[in-house]
N, C-alpha and C positions, 0 to 999 in steps of 0.2 A: 117755234117750239127748240133750235138751236140758234148758237149764234154763227154768225158767218162771216163775220169781218176778219181780213186778212192778221195774221199774228196773233189769235187769239183762241187759245185752247178751251174746249168745251165738254167737260164729261157729263153725259147724260146719261140716265140711268133708271129703269123703271124701277122702282123700288116699293118695299111694302112697309106699315109703321113699322113692326119690329126691327126692320133693316134701321129705320129712322131714328131707334132710338140706340143703336149703335152708332151709328155717325155723328150723332148727337153729342157721343161721349168724347169721340176724336175733335171736335169741334175748337178746342182751346189749344189743342196742339196744330191745326189747319192753321188757326188765325196767327198763331207766332210763326208761320210761314209765308205771312203773309195772304193768306187764301180769304175768300167770302163768298159766302154761298148766296144764291140769286134763284127766282123763279121766274118762269117766263110769264107776262101779263097777255101776252098774243094768246095765250092758247084757250083754245076754243071753251066754251062753259061743258062742253057735254063729252071732254076731251076723257077717256077715261084709260089708263091711271095717271095722276101727275106724275110730273117727274121732275127730280131733284137735278140743280145743274151747278155744279163747280167751275169756278173759275179761276185760274190761278192767276194772280195781280203780277207776278214775275215775267209775264208771256203777254196774260190781256193787257190791252193798252186803253180801256175804259172806252172803246166804241162800241160794245155791245147795246143794242136799243133794243127795247122792247123788253128790258128786266127791272128789276127792283131787289132792292136786299130785303132777305126775312128775317136776319137777326136769330135769334133765340127761339124764335117761334117755331112748332111742329108742321110738318108736312104730313098729311093724311094721305098715304096712298090706296089706292081701293084693289093690287094686285097681293095673290096670295103670295107668302113666304116661301118657296119652294126649295128653298137651300135643303139638304141634310145638314149641313154643318151651321156651326154657328160664330166660329172665327168674325172679328172683326175685317172689315174692308180694309185693304190697305194699299197705300200707292204704288205704281210701277211705272215700268220705260217703254215707252213704243215709240215707233218711227213714222211720224204721220206727214200729210199734207193739207198746207190751208189752201191751196189753189191748186190749178193745173199746170205742167208744165216740164220741165227738165229737173235735172236730179236738184237742183239749188231747191226745188220744193220741198225736199224732203229733210226732217227737222225731228232729231231726236227729243221728245219730251217727257216730263214726268207726268203720271195723269192715275188716274185713281184704278187700281185694278178691277176689272169687270166680273161681275157677279152673277151668278144662277139666277135665273129670274122668270125661267116656265119650268114645268116638270119634267121637260124632255132633254133640257140643259146638260152641258158636261164642261169645266170649266178646268183647262189643262195649262201645264207651267210649260212653256215650251225651252223644249231644249235646243232644235234645231228647227229651221224652216229654209224653203227653197226662195229662190228669185226665178220666176218664168217670166218668157216675153210677154205675156198678158198683164202682169202686173205694169212692166215697163210702157204698156202702151194704157194701161188705166191710170196712171201717175199724169199721162199727157189727155186725160178726156176724152179715151174711147168707150164707147158705150153708157157714156154718162146720161144722156137721155132717158133710155128705157130702165137702168138703174135707177135713176130717180123718182120714176114713176112707181117702180116698184116700194121705195125706201117711203114712197108716199110725203116726198118733200119737193120745193119749189128749185128749179138749179142755184147751186150756191149756198141753200141750206145743208147739204151733205156732209159739209167739212167741220171739224178735220175729220182726214182718212185714214185711217189704219192700213195700211196694203197687204198683200200676203195671202196665197190663198194655199197652203198644204204646211204640214208641219208635223213633228214627232216632240211627242211629251210627256208627261207624268198628270195621271187625274189628281185634281186636288179636290173637286168639289162635284156634288152630281144633283141634279133635279131629285126629287121623289118619286118621278115615272121612271128613271133609267135603272135598265134591269142588267144590261150583260156588260156594265164595268163598270169599276169601283174605286173609290179613292187610291192610289196609290200605284193602279196599274200602270202599263205602260202601254202607249195608245199611238196612233199615226190618224190624221185627218186630212181632209180636203173639204174647203168650206164653200158656200155659195158665195156668189159675185156680190150679192148684194153686202150680206156681211163684211166676207172678209178677216181681216184685222190679226193674218200668222206672224205679221213684223212686229212683235212683241213680246214682252217676258208672258205675257197668260192670254188666252184666246177664248171664248166662248162658240162652242157647236154644238149643234143637235148630236143626240145619241145616234139618227140615222145616217150621220157622216163622218162617223170613226169605226174603226177597229183595235182590236190588239196589234202592238205593232209586230212584225217577225222576231222570234227571242235570239235570232242569229246575227240580227242586224244592229249596230250601234243606232243612235239617234240621228247622227249626220247621214248615215247610211240608208235610214229610213227616209227621213226628210226629204229625200232627191225622189222619190215614187210616186205616192199620193196622187197628185195633180195629173202626171203625163199616165197613170193605172185608170183612173176615172176617164182620162180623155178617151185613151185609146180604147178602154171597155165599151164606150160609148159607141164611138164608131164602129167597130166589130162586133161586138155581141148584142146590142142595142139594135143598130140601127141596119147594120148589113147582114145582121140574123147568123153572122160567122162565129161559129161557138165549137168547143171540142167537142160535140156532138157531131159535126159536121164537116169540121177541117181536116182532117186526118187524112194527108195526100194531097189535100188545093193545093192549088198554087197561087199564093200572094206577094205583090208588089207594094213596095214602099217606097212614095218619093220623098227624099228627106230625111235620112235613113240615121244619119250621124247625131242630131240634132236632140234633143229632151224628150219629144214624142216617137222619133224612129228608135231611141238605144234600146226604148221600152218595149216598142210595140214587134222587133224584131224575138224580142225573146219571148213576147208573149205570145205572138203566132206561132212560134216553132215548139213553144209547151205545148200548143194544142195537136202538134202532130202537121202543120202547114209547111209547103216547100217556099221558102220567102227569100224575095230578091229584094235588093233595095238599091238606090240612087243615092250617092254622095261623092265625096272627093276623094282621089284615088289616096290621098293619103288617109284616108280613114277605112281604109278595108280592113287590114289589119283587126282594127276594133270589132269592126261588123261581123267578121267571121268571129271570133272570140265570142261574141253575142248569141252566136248563133244561124247568123245568116248563111244562105246556102249559096249564093250568088250577089255580088256587088258590081255596078256598074257606074262608071264615071259619068256624072250628069254634063262634065264641059263635053263628054266623047260626040265627034263630028256622026259617027257612025249606032248612035244610041239607041236608035228603033233597031236595028237588026240584033244589037246586043239584047237586048229585052226581050228579042222574038227567039233567039237562041234556042230557048228550053222552053219553048210554047207560050202561050197565050195566058191569062191571070182569070182567078175564077172571083178574087177580091183584090181593088186595086184603094189603099189608102193616101191620099193626099196631104202633108204636112209641109210643104217648100212654098211652091206658088203655083198661082191659076194659071198660069203659062204653060203647065204640063197636061192642060186638059186635051188638047189637040192629039199630043201621044199617047195618052192613058186608051183615047177612044179606040187608036188603031192595035192597040195592045190587049186588051181587055175579050173575054171570051165571047164570042156571039150567040145570041138565042140558047144561049145556058142558065138563066137567070144572074150573070154574073152583076157584081156589086161596084160602084165606084164612090166611094165616101170621101168627101173633101172635110176639109178642116178650116179653108180658107174660104169665108162666106162675106160677103155684102152687107148681111143682115143690121150689123149693128151701126156701120158708118153711114149706111143710107139713113136711118131714123137719127141718127146725130144729124144728119143734115138735114132732113125733110119732116121730123118730128114723126111721133109712130105711126100716125097713119099713113100719110103719104110713103114715109121710106117702108111701113111694112108692104104696101103694094108694088112699089117697085121693087124689092126684095123678091115677093111671090112671083114676080112676072119672069125676074132674072131665074128663077129656080125651074118655072114652067119651062120657058125655052130650053135651059141645059138638060133639061126630064125629057124632053123630046127629041133633042138632039141622041141622045145615049139611048134613047128607045129606039130609035132609026136603025141600030147596032144591036139589039135585041138586048139592051144592059140597062141596068137601072142607076140613077143619078141621083143621092143625096148628100146633104150636109149633114154635120153633126157637131156637136158643142159636149163641152165638160158638163158633166152631172154629178154633185156627190152622191157617194152610193158606198154605204158603209159594206154592203153584200159582197161589192167587187174588191173594195179595199179587203176582206176577210178572205176570198180565195186565192189575189196577190200572197197573201202573206203566207198561205198556205204552202204556192209554188216557190216562193221566197226562200221556207224552211227547207223544202226540200231541194235547193238548188238550182232551180229551174230560173228564177228571174236574181238577177244580180244588180245593183246601184252601180250606174255608170256618172260618176261624178267629174266635172271638169277641173272645179277649183272649189275649195272651202275658203270663205272669208270671214273675219271674226264680226261678233253683233256692230260693232261701233264704225265697222268699214263698210255698213250695208250698201251706200250710195256708190261704193267701187264693186259692188255683186252687181247692182243694177247698170253701172257702166260697163261692166261686162258681157251681160248679156244684150246692151243695147247694141253692142257691135256688130253680133254676131259669131256666126261661124266656131260655137263652141262645140265641144266634145261630150256630151251629156248634158250633168244639171250643173247649176251653180248654186251652193248651198252656205248659209250662214249659220255659223255655230255661234248660236244666242248663250247657251249657260257657259260655254267656255270646255264641252267636253274636249277627251284627245282629237286631235285630227291628223293624226301620223298615216302618213302616207298618202295625204292628199294636199303638201305642201304646194308643190308644181304640178296639179294637175294631171300626175300618173298616179291615177288609182291602184294599189295594189294588186286589187282583184285579179287585173286583166295583164300584169306582168310574170 
């Protein structure tokens, strides 16, 4: 179904007959740029709908197997044309990888602008996107086994991949079933891991994965929030059931407070009325207090246990740091009080990558069972949490941002052409907040040296 050979950029898009007519009108101009149109001969006879594939000969080295030129013949797609716009598809740029590896696999390419192909699809012009630690890990192949199963492709068939899990931008097209947003609306989104694609000039997401961005934030500021917002929401609101209705006056602890997850989490829990303690480096204390932390503890302190217990035990603990803190967490969590320990550090995807979905899933489940029993012995609950796209969560967070209760914590902003440098910054670790990529050239005043004006 797709080209897998290294160095070949494949543009695969489900299209309708009406869209084919539009694209046929572009054929001559595309050929002037040395492009050829191909259709896969490996597609099964019962595959619906058919897929139109374009290979740019400036990048493709003609290693693509199982393809043949279709020249001027029409491709009759079976899918309905869901877009509400009639503009012809255009090319756009994206940062893609053709194989897993280090920063050297990131390549900026010219590709076909994504289009709306489902009734609930929304096409967004990306103004700014963030680089998260999960993007760096995905670049290296993390989670590939499970994601490829979800994509229904064989290992290697997923390429080329456009990474990026969250962004802020403007709606340029919507499917016919989209009701909550319209063309020209400013929105923010965190897309699912299977699709990703925010490190590009355009991205398609489902309407359930976005909301209107806060009116008081620029796109650069807004782009720093969606992924960490849905991750914290999943851990606290969905998994731990630690919510505005019951968080008031409760004690919460965040391991890893100064990173992207922590800098948002401390604000969210504080906005819900919790008393928040964080662990971080001593030089990040000032930032933590400005974001609303009630107490900050140096994670390198030899007396960390005593310092954490100075103000009492905790109703909710979020681990955004390392698995090594679990023994410490079980000593500071409230006993027999339905306290919840939720960790974002899990072996789940690593185990599946190593052992496959079946054995990896079983070994992960066994690990979860063992740790759950350990915490149950202390009268507490142990849970894993994963980022889940959630438009409702983004809508609620937007309200908090407009009320001044959530502020973007940005370490540094990179230009679009310098995206590999942003990856390197995140990969090196110890960031204070988020790393953002300025895709559309919006003014980044105040973020040039990683010192946001918001916290000065």
